[in-house]
FIKELUM-780459 format. One line per 3 residues: their letters; for each residue x, y, z of C-alpha. Coordinates in pm, whole numbers, padded with zeros to 5 digits, always signed. Example, Ala and Ser with C-alpha at 12.3 -4.5 7.8 and 13.67 -1.06 7.14 Angstrom:
as = +01230 -00450 +00780 ~ +01367 -00106 +00714
//
This chain:
mki = -04323 +04835 -04250 ~ -04316 +04890 -03829 ~ -04431 +05239 -03803
vfh = -04416 +05387 -03453 ~ -04592 +05699 -03353 ~ -04308 +05799 -03051
gan = -04435 +06030 -02800 ~ -04808 +06281 -02717 ~ -04727 +06522 -03030
alt = -04683 +06256 -03304 ~ -05004 +06072 -03147 ~ -05191 +06387 -03236
ffd = -05109 +06199 -03618 ~ -05185 +05903 -03565 ~ -05593 +05919 -03632
gfa = -05684 +05882 -03952 ~ -05328 +05826 -04090 ~ -05356 +05451 -04183
all = -05601 +05586 -04474 ~ -05403 +05772 -04596 ~ -05113 +05476 -04702
ehp = -05161 +05298 -05078 ~ -05049 +04961 -04866 ~ -05107 +04824 -04514
hel = -04814 +04905 -04270 ~ -04788 +04793 -03890 ~ -04866 +05141 -03722
iav = -04750 +05158 -03337 ~ -04842 +05417 -03120 ~ -04584 +05429 -02795
sdt = -04527 +05703 -02492 ~ -04295 +05966 -02444 ~ -04124 +05773 -02156
ldr = -04091 +05445 -02374 ~ -04152 +05299 -02013 ~ -04450 +05061 -02109
ege = -04434 +04689 -02145 ~ -04247 +04618 -02483 ~ -04201 +04944 -02567
lal = -03915 +05014 -02589 ~ -03866 +04747 -02800 ~ -04106 +04826 -03041
yqa = -03934 +05169 -03041 ~ -03640 +05006 -03154 ~ -03764 +04790 -03402
adv = -03917 +05100 -03589 ~ -03838 +05067 -03950 ~ -04022 +05447 -03965
vvg = -04047 +05671 -03610 ~ -04255 +06009 -03637 ~ -04172 +06164 -03324
tys = -04048 +06545 -03259 ~ -03728 +06394 -03047 ~ -03426 +06081 -02995
rad = -03258 +06012 -02716 ~ -02899 +05870 -02750 ~ -02977 +05651 -02478
hpp = -03284 +05486 -02686 ~ -03205 +05510 -03025 ~ -03425 +05403 -03284
ssa = -03170 +05114 -03425 ~ -03366 +05025 -03697 ~ -03509 +05303 -03837
rlf = -03470 +05377 -04147 ~ -03628 +05705 -04170 ~ -03706 +05980 -03850
qlp = -04000 +06186 -03953 ~ -04032 +06447 -03774 ~ -04401 +06590 -03763
aag = -04269 +06940 -03745 ~ -04019 +07178 -03885 ~ -03716 +07195 -03585
ydg = -03450 +06943 -03555 ~ -03322 +07086 -03255 ~ -03462 +06771 -03060
vdf = -03291 +06475 -03297 ~ -03016 +06316 -03197 ~ -02841 +06287 -03489
asl = -02506 +06079 -03369 ~ -02736 +05868 -03196 ~ -02921 +05761 -03553
pqg = -02853 +05420 -03731 ~ -02671 +05484 -04090 ~ -02895 +05536 -04346
cav = -03128 +05662 -04106 ~ -03289 +05964 -04328 ~ -03467 +06231 -04134
cnc = -03695 +06511 -04284 ~ -03908 +06718 -04169 ~ -04285 +06888 -04203
fgh = -04393 +07237 -04297 ~ -04794 +07315 -04388 ~ -04790 +07530 -04080
ena = -04655 +07895 -04225 ~ -05072 +07930 -04298 ~ -05212 +07914 -03897
iae = -04854 +08056 -03785 ~ -04939 +08398 -04069 ~ -05287 +08406 -03916
yvm = -05154 +08413 -03539 ~ -04855 +08683 -03657 ~ -05201 +08895 -03821
aal = -05387 +08835 -03491 ~ -05146 +08940 -03253 ~ -05079 +09264 -03424
lsr = -05435 +09337 -03501 ~ -05529 +09357 -03164 ~ -05276 +09598 -03074
hvp = -05453 +09858 -03338 ~ -05798 +09734 -03360 ~ -05937 +09719 -02943
lae = -06212 +09505 -03007 ~ -06284 +09354 -02686 ~ -06197 +09682 -02470
ads = -06465 +09815 -02741 ~ -06724 +09601 -02675 ~ -06661 +09605 -02230
qir = -06701 +09978 -02231 ~ -07033 +10027 -02452 ~ -07173 +09702 -02225
rgd = -07152 +09998 -01955 ~ -07273 +10265 -02198 ~ -06917 +10435 -02229
why = -06826 +10531 -02600 ~ -06510 +10596 -02602 ~ -06461 +10450 -02933
wag = -06754 +10647 -03095 ~ -06626 +10799 -03450 ~ -06611 +11107 -03409
gps = -06467 +11189 -03093 ~ -06085 +11274 -03065 ~ -06054 +11016 -02780
glr = -06087 +10715 -02918 ~ -05904 +10768 -03230 ~ -05641 +10453 -03265
sel = -05362 +10338 -03465 ~ -05297 +10141 -03771 ~ -05135 +09786 -03888
gaq = -05093 +09930 -04218 ~ -04867 +10234 -04103 ~ -04653 +09998 -03924
sig = -04364 +09851 -04084 ~ -04248 +09491 -03982 ~ -03905 +09331 -04010
ivg = -03904 +08959 -04053 ~ -03580 +08712 -03954 ~ -03590 +08419 -04207
hgh = -03725 +08370 -04544 ~ -03823 +08073 -04554 ~ -04222 +07915 -04517
igr = -04319 +08080 -04241 ~ -04156 +08384 -04331 ~ -04283 +08384 -04704
tia = -04606 +08325 -04635 ~ -04580 +08650 -04334 ~ -04472 +08832 -04539
ara = -04766 +08815 -04771 ~ -05017 +08872 -04513 ~ -04843 +09156 -04371
raf = -04818 +09310 -04767 ~ -05196 +09220 -04780 ~ -05241 +09523 -04447
gma = -05043 +09730 -04668 ~ -04740 +09756 -04381 ~ -04401 +09755 -04523
vhv = -04177 +09469 -04521 ~ -03853 +09422 -04492 ~ -03688 +09086 -04475
anr = -03308 +08970 -04324 ~ -03216 +08605 -04418 ~ -02914 +08427 -04456
sav = -02931 +08404 -04884 ~ -03007 +08675 -05112 ~ -03372 +08824 -05100
nvp = -03501 +08939 -05445 ~ -03872 +09063 -05342 ~ -03860 +09390 -05539
dya = -04216 +09463 -05335 ~ -04035 +09433 -05041 ~ -03922 +09828 -04857
aty = -03551 +09662 -04794 ~ -03337 +09296 -04750 ~ -03056 +09227 -04533
gle = -02837 +08959 -04447 ~ -02810 +08829 -04119 ~ -02484 +09023 -04054
rla = -02712 +09319 -04071 ~ -02997 +09244 -03883 ~ -02933 +09540 -03630
ema = -02948 +09783 -03911 ~ -03207 +09645 -04026 ~ -03422 +09665 -03652
srv = -03339 +10010 -03639 ~ -03584 +10045 -03914 ~ -03920 +09867 -03864
dil = -04172 +09898 -03572 ~ -04207 +09506 -03517 ~ -03947 +09291 -03562
int = -04034 +08895 -03626 ~ -03877 +08600 -03531 ~ -03874 +08256 -03809
lpl = -03607 +08113 -03845 ~ -03547 +07772 -03639 ~ -03282 +07713 -03372
tds = -02904 +07592 -03490 ~ -02564 +07626 -03378 ~ -02548 +07919 -03618
tag = -02908 +08094 -03517 ~ -02872 +08088 -03160 ~ -02869 +08383 -02984
lig = -02869 +08584 -03304 ~ -03137 +08845 -03184 ~ -02906 +09000 -02921
aqv = -02836 +09274 -02686 ~ -02693 +09446 -03000 ~ -03009 +09401 -03218
lga = -03262 +09467 -02926 ~ -03054 +09808 -02874 ~ -03113 +09931 -03228
lgp = -03517 +09873 -03168 ~ -03732 +10197 -03086 ~ -03857 +10254 -02748
rai = -04211 +10149 -02883 ~ -04092 +09884 -03080 ~ -04262 +09541 -03087
vmn = -04063 +09167 -03097 ~ -04228 +08860 -03209 ~ -04142 +08523 -03159
vgr = -04265 +08207 -03370 ~ -03933 +08090 -03444 ~ -03756 +07916 -03231
gpv = -03755 +08065 -02827 ~ -03331 +08084 -02825 ~ -03283 +08225 -03148
ide = -03404 +08519 -02943 ~ -03138 +08554 -02672 ~ -03376 +08523 -02347
eal = -03171 +08761 -02081 ~ -03144 +09073 -02358 ~ -03492 +09005 -02443
yaa = -03614 +09002 -02089 ~ -03364 +09317 -02000 ~ -03522 +09516 -02277
lsr = -03872 +09401 -02174 ~ -03849 +09522 -01780 ~ -03648 +09833 -01889
rti = -03872 +09924 -02104 ~ -03650 +10020 -02384 ~ -03904 +09834 -02627
gga = -04245 +09931 -02627 ~ -04329 +09503 -02580 ~ -04329 +09140 -02696
iid = -04554 +08868 -02816 ~ -04403 +08548 -02750 ~ -04516 +08191 -02867
twy = -04218 +08050 -02859 ~ -03966 +07973 -02551 ~ -03660 +07859 -02333
vyp = -03861 +07605 -02050 ~ -04110 +07369 -02206 ~ -04314 +07049 -02002
tpd = -04144 +06781 -01962 ~ -04297 +06461 -01830 ~ -04120 +06502 -01484
rps = -04268 +06886 -01471 ~ -04622 +06897 -01678 ~ -04634 +07298 -01586
pmp = -04338 +07470 -01576 ~ -04322 +07869 -01630 ~ -04220 +07929 -02002
ghr = -03892 +08103 -01955 ~ -03603 +08096 -01687 ~ -03648 +08429 -01640
pfh = -04049 +08624 -01494 ~ -04129 +08687 -01812 ~ -04495 +08609 -01682
ele = -04464 +08920 -01476 ~ -04438 +09229 -01738 ~ -04757 +09361 -01825
nvt = -04558 +09437 -02188 ~ -04562 +09156 -02297 ~ -04842 +08865 -02452
ltp = -04737 +08528 -02384 ~ -04928 +08159 -02586 ~ -04788 +07837 -02511
hms = -04632 +07790 -02828 ~ -04948 +07745 -03051 ~ -04904 +07955 -03356
gwt = -04931 +07681 -03621 ~ -05113 +07415 -03393 ~ -05436 +07391 -03609
hgt = -05722 +07138 -03819 ~ -05530 +07229 -04144 ~ -05187 +07200 -04012
iar = -05224 +06830 -03891 ~ -05412 +06685 -04224 ~ -05114 +06868 -04432
rqa = -04933 +06712 -04192 ~ -05033 +06411 -04229 ~ -05001 +06395 -04623
tia = -04673 +06474 -04610 ~ -04590 +06178 -04368 ~ -04781 +05981 -04524
rni = -04575 +06049 -04905 ~ -04236 +06016 -04699 ~ -04353 +05652 -04601
rnl = -04432 +05555 -04991 ~ -04144 +05740 -05082 ~ -03919 +05531 -04880
eag = -04094 +05220 -04982 ~ -04088 +05253 -05317 ~ -03707 +05383 -05322
epl = -03806 +05691 -05465 ~ -03672 +06059 -05285 ~ -03806 +06156 -04991
ent = -03958 +06495 -04884 ~ -03750 +06769 -04693 ~ -03478 +06563 -04618
vra = -03239 +06741 -04300 ~ -03026 +06413 -04388 ~ -03047 +06164 -04606
//
């Protein structure tokens, strides 16, 4: 089969991929823009496309499988894909994202860098025995996790290991007796009113866009922290910026955004609003799930799906059959 890896993101899965396949296939790498000689023809003739998005003006007209090397599928133009082309996604990023979440939260309670900087100047501010250096503990915090999929479940397990009270809101019912409480998505504001940290793990769909808006953010307390490791627009951008700039909430840790680099604009600010000017926000460039382990686990999933397609067996993680 002709297997085309489309774009910079997909190319990170290219090296070493052939060794994961049982039989030899033609592996081809093409650019995001498809504007180099012969690239468009190769893309349109592919049996399998590995990529994070598709375009209506350049559909992969021969594809039997559109394989996302990621979880999100909001960049796929489903209507332009050929009839019978399956769409599958990948996970394998949940461990990395959970580590990012816990590291970001721990940094607010365990000021290692600040303490290191101070003691290098002879300042013993955090020395045990002095009341001025007392700090808070992550285990005393409550966390409200929006979504109970791969990411949400893994974050919940890590949070419980630290002794945090875990609240979960999900579309379908969640029955985990060790959680402090569970809610339907229609009760997000109620959950927000009961937690110190609100974290979104949901993908972007028609039903999740703007799900966390002014009402939910308004239910949070003035010291509450908002985190986003799902998709940016699940949290309403204007409502989030307003809450942060007016300091009606304590702060935010944002990894998934509203504006991303494009070939024409490679270094944009990540929002339509100037989040980068706010002091109560930690900004990172959609890095939470990007580790060597994630790459290896996703390569294995992609390889299994290619073997399954070749053998006529069911595909994994099917978004559209």
